[in-house]
C-alpha positions as CSV (number, residue, x, y, z in Angstrom):
1,M,-4.0,-30.3,23.7
2,A,-6.7,-30.2,21.6
3,T,-7.9,-27.0,22.7
4,T,-4.4,-25.3,22.8
5,T,-4.4,-26.4,19.1
6,L,-7.6,-24.9,18.0
7,V,-6.6,-21.9,19.9
8,T,-3.4,-21.2,18.1
9,G,-5.1,-22.1,14.8
10,A,-7.6,-19.4,15.6
11,R,-4.8,-16.9,16.4
12,A,-2.8,-17.9,13.1
13,S,-6.3,-17.3,11.1
14,R,-6.7,-13.8,12.6
15,S,-3.2,-13.0,11.9
16,T,-3.5,-13.9,8.6
17,I,-6.7,-12.1,7.6
18,T,-4.9,-9.1,9.4
19,L,-1.9,-9.4,6.7
20,K,-4.4,-9.8,4.0
21,L,-6.3,-6.4,5.2
22,L,-2.7,-4.8,5.6
23,M,-2.1,-5.8,2.0
24,A,-5.3,-4.6,0.6
25,A,-5.3,-1.4,2.4
26,S,-1.5,-0.5,1.4
27,G,-2.4,-1.9,-2.2
28,I,-5.2,0.3,-2.4
29,L,-3.1,3.1,-1.4
30,F,-0.7,2.9,-4.0
31,I,-3.7,2.4,-6.9
32,L,-5.0,6.0,-5.6
33,Y,-1.2,7.4,-5.7
34,V,-0.1,5.8,-9.1
35,L,-3.5,7.3,-10.8
36,A,-2.5,10.7,-9.5
37,H,0.9,10.1,-10.7
38,M,0.2,9.0,-14.2
39,Y,-2.2,11.9,-14.5
40,G,1.1,14.1,-13.8
41,N,3.3,12.2,-16.4
42,L,0.7,12.8,-19.1
43,K,1.3,16.6,-18.6
44,A,4.3,16.0,-20.9
45,F,1.7,16.0,-23.9
46,S,1.3,19.8,-22.7
47,G,4.9,20.7,-23.4
48,H,7.9,22.0,-21.1
49,D,6.1,25.0,-19.5
50,A,2.7,23.1,-18.5
51,Y,5.0,19.9,-16.9
52,N,7.4,22.1,-15.5
53,Q,4.4,24.2,-13.6
54,Y,2.6,20.7,-12.7
55,A,6.0,19.7,-10.9
56,E,6.7,23.1,-9.1
57,H,3.1,23.0,-7.9
58,L,3.5,19.7,-5.9
59,R,6.7,21.4,-4.7
60,T,4.2,24.5,-3.2
61,L,1.3,22.5,-2.3
62,G,0.1,23.3,1.0
63,E,2.0,26.7,1.5
64,P,2.1,28.6,3.6
65,M,0.6,26.3,6.4
66,L,3.5,23.5,5.0
67,P,7.0,24.6,4.0
68,Y,8.3,24.1,0.3
69,T,8.2,20.9,-0.5
70,G,6.4,19.8,2.8
71,F,3.3,18.1,1.2
72,L,5.7,15.8,-1.1
73,W,8.0,15.0,2.0
74,I,4.7,13.8,4.1
75,M,3.5,11.9,0.8
76,R,6.8,10.1,0.7
77,A,6.8,9.2,4.3
78,V,3.1,7.7,4.1
79,L,4.1,5.9,0.7
80,I,7.4,4.4,2.5
81,V,5.4,3.4,5.5
82,A,3.1,1.8,3.2
83,L,5.5,-0.2,1.0
84,V,7.2,-1.5,4.2
85,V,3.9,-2.6,5.5
86,H,3.0,-4.2,2.0
87,V,6.5,-5.9,1.4
88,Y,6.4,-7.2,5.2
89,A,2.7,-8.6,4.8
90,A,3.4,-10.3,1.4
91,L,6.9,-11.9,2.7
92,A,4.7,-13.2,6.0
93,L,1.9,-15.0,3.9
94,W,4.6,-16.1,1.4
95,R,6.4,-17.8,4.4
96,R,3.2,-19.2,6.0
97,A,2.3,-20.6,2.8
98,A,5.7,-22.1,2.3
99,K,5.4,-23.7,6.0
100,A,1.5,-24.9,5.2
101,R,2.7,-27.1,2.3
102,S,3.4,-30.4,3.8
103,Q,4.9,-31.9,0.6
104,R,5.9,-31.0,-2.9
105,Y,3.7,-32.4,-5.7
106,V,5.3,-33.9,-8.9
107,V,2.6,-32.5,-10.9
108,K,2.1,-28.3,-10.4
109,K,-1.3,-27.6,-9.0
110,N,-1.2,-24.0,-10.9
111,L,-1.7,-24.6,-14.1
112,A,-5.0,-23.5,-14.1
113,S,-4.1,-20.2,-12.2
114,S,-3.7,-16.9,-14.0
115,F,-0.2,-16.0,-15.7
116,S,-0.6,-12.6,-13.0
117,S,-1.2,-14.6,-10.2
118,R,1.9,-16.9,-10.5
119,W,4.3,-14.1,-11.6
120,M,2.8,-12.1,-8.6
121,R,6.1,-12.7,-6.4
122,W,8.5,-11.8,-9.2
123,G,6.6,-8.9,-10.5
124,G,6.5,-7.3,-7.1
125,L,10.3,-7.8,-7.0
126,T,10.9,-6.3,-10.3
127,I,8.4,-3.3,-9.4
128,L,10.5,-2.8,-6.3
129,L,13.8,-2.7,-8.0
130,F,12.5,-0.4,-10.7
131,L,11.2,1.8,-7.8
132,V,14.5,2.2,-6.5
133,W,16.1,3.0,-10.2
134,H,13.1,5.5,-10.6
135,L,13.5,7.5,-7.6
136,L,17.6,7.6,-8.2
137,N,16.7,8.8,-11.8
138,F,14.1,11.5,-10.9
139,T,14.0,12.5,-7.3
140,I,16.8,11.5,-5.1
141,G,19.7,11.5,-7.4
142,K,18.4,12.8,-10.5
143,V,20.5,10.7,-13.2
144,N,20.4,12.2,-16.6
145,V,21.7,9.0,-18.5
146,Q,22.9,11.7,-21.5
147,G,24.8,13.6,-19.5
148,G,22.5,16.7,-19.5
149,S,21.2,19.0,-16.9
150,T,19.1,17.5,-14.2
151,N,17.7,20.5,-12.9
152,D,14.7,20.8,-15.3
153,P,12.0,17.9,-14.7
154,Y,10.7,17.8,-18.5
155,N,14.1,18.1,-20.2
156,L,15.2,15.1,-17.6
157,L,12.5,13.2,-18.5
158,V,12.7,13.7,-22.3
159,D,16.7,12.8,-22.0
160,T,15.7,9.7,-20.2
161,F,13.3,8.1,-22.2
162,D,15.2,9.3,-25.7
163,T,17.2,6.5,-24.4
164,W,15.9,3.4,-26.0
165,W,17.1,1.2,-23.3
166,M,15.9,3.5,-20.5
167,T,12.5,3.5,-22.3
168,L,12.9,-0.6,-22.3
169,I,13.4,-1.1,-18.9
170,Y,10.4,1.4,-18.2
171,L,8.2,-0.7,-20.5
172,V,9.1,-3.8,-18.8
173,A,8.4,-2.3,-15.4
174,M,4.7,-1.3,-16.4
175,F,4.4,-4.9,-17.7
176,A,5.2,-6.3,-14.1
177,L,2.9,-3.3,-12.8
178,A,-0.3,-4.3,-14.9
179,M,0.2,-7.8,-14.0
180,H,0.6,-7.0,-10.2
181,L,-2.3,-4.6,-10.5
182,H,-4.5,-7.2,-12.1
183,H,-3.9,-9.7,-9.7
184,G,-3.9,-7.7,-6.4
185,T,-7.3,-6.0,-7.4
186,W,-8.6,-9.5,-7.6
187,S,-6.8,-10.2,-4.3
188,A,-8.0,-6.9,-2.4
189,A,-11.6,-7.5,-3.4
190,Q,-11.5,-11.4,-2.2
191,T,-10.1,-10.1,1.2
192,L,-12.6,-7.1,1.6
193,G,-15.3,-9.8,0.9
194,L,-16.2,-8.4,-2.5
195,T,-16.1,-11.6,-4.5
196,N,-19.1,-13.8,-3.1
197,N,-20.9,-14.4,-6.1
198,A,-20.5,-14.9,-9.7
199,R,-21.6,-11.3,-10.9
200,A,-18.9,-9.5,-8.0
201,R,-16.0,-12.2,-9.0
202,R,-16.6,-11.1,-12.8
203,N,-16.7,-7.3,-11.8
204,A,-13.6,-7.8,-9.7
205,K,-11.9,-9.4,-12.4
206,A,-12.7,-6.7,-14.9
207,L,-11.9,-3.9,-12.3
208,G,-8.5,-5.6,-12.4
209,W,-7.9,-5.5,-15.9
210,I,-9.1,-2.3,-16.4
211,L,-7.0,-0.7,-13.8
212,A,-4.2,-2.6,-15.2
213,V,-4.9,-1.4,-19.0
214,V,-5.6,2.4,-17.9
215,I,-2.5,2.8,-15.4
216,A,0.3,0.8,-17.2
217,G,-0.9,2.1,-20.2
218,G,-0.9,5.9,-19.5
219,F,2.4,5.3,-17.9
220,S,4.0,3.9,-21.2
221,L,2.4,6.5,-23.3
222,V,4.9,8.9,-22.4
223,P,8.3,7.0,-22.8
224,I,6.5,5.7,-25.9
225,F,6.2,9.0,-27.5
226,V,9.3,10.6,-26.7
227,L,11.1,7.5,-28.1
228,A,9.0,8.1,-31.5
229,G,10.2,11.9,-31.1
230,V,6.2,13.1,-30.8
231,I,7.5,14.7,-27.3
232,T,10.7,16.6,-27.6
233,K,12.4,19.4,-25.9
């Protein structure tokens, strides 16, 4: 009986490590993607033609080896797989953590933990819901909330963020992304064994803040400057 328990525990431990590695790997992939995506968004500061040329370049990337928009569809497929893996691993780890709790504590034990770690689950859900709307807004459905044209990427972007409540939704999502990046970077570094000493832990926390500020802040610049009237048609 004892041997069976030890074997079961060892398997569960290996499985948990595998899930954490999957979360870390998919998370790193998303960080690389959002950095590239943020760079593309900032093209809006260069004006209508520069932004639209960038959007068209993504559609023709890889031609003639790939068909028109072929690179975009490959990238989307990879991101969808990574998203499914990330969400599945997160849910599986959450369920295991919930089952491991033998009793509920009257005094909360997470008071010393960071806000980003406590809000990780809700932040992830916020980002997921925003991602669905973002795809409908700019990619799949191309919804122009002002009723204007949807076949011009730059004008669609300006019409979207020239609407105050759309900018507010976007900024809330960017706050959630910042918190997710901050704690996610720390978790990934911990999973990969990069927090084994005090200096490494400080570096991991600093990297988390840098990524959170640079990525979420970079994404937020465009809607803020559109609403402020700096980026216009």
